[in-house]
C-alpha positions, 0 to 999 in steps of 0.5 A: 724478683718474680713470684717464685712458685714451689710444685705444689704452687707455694709462693716462696716470696710469701713466707713470712719470718715464722713460717721459714724459722719453721722450716728451717733448723737455727743454723740453716734460718741464719744463713739462708734468710739472715744472710749469715756465713758459717765458720770454715771447715765447720759446715757440711760438704766441704770434703765430701765428693761422693757422686749426686746432686746439692738442692737448696735445703729451704725450697728443693731447688736443684744447686749443684752436680758434684762433677762441678766440685772440687777442692778450693781449700777455702774450708766451704764446699766450692763449685766451678757451675751451677746445675743450670742457667737460673738455679742461681741468682747474682747480687752485689754484696757491699757489707762488711767493707767489700764488693763480692758477689752474693749468690742466692737461690734462683727459686726461694732467693735464699742466701748461699754464699758468694762467687768469685772468679778464681776457680778452675776452668771450664768457667774460671768460677769459684762458687763459694757455698755454705754447705748448712744451705743445702742438702745432698742426694747421692747419684744412683746407679 
């Protein structure tokens, strides 16, 4: 992975574990930096459908718009497409004795969740995210 910098020039890949722990709550750190997963129906945003945009809680990178969010019935926020190409990155995940596609933030490489091919049109994808890994900004009219 190449250098990923924020608007102020911070290189996300150089942050230490201690620096990430200062930036994030323990739950956010567990999900984003330790590849954890919140329990279904327990995290934020799984049942919220307010218009707006979702951002990485670790670095502020725009991830998903609410118009691509849908109720997958799985207990995690689900989307059928990212806000733009490069917003998220995909990695093969062979943990827990299965093969899945992990989704990480395209800017800070934080673990967000997984993507599956059982979503609705037009993409057929279901980006299944940990709500703990995101923050939400409501749309303004």
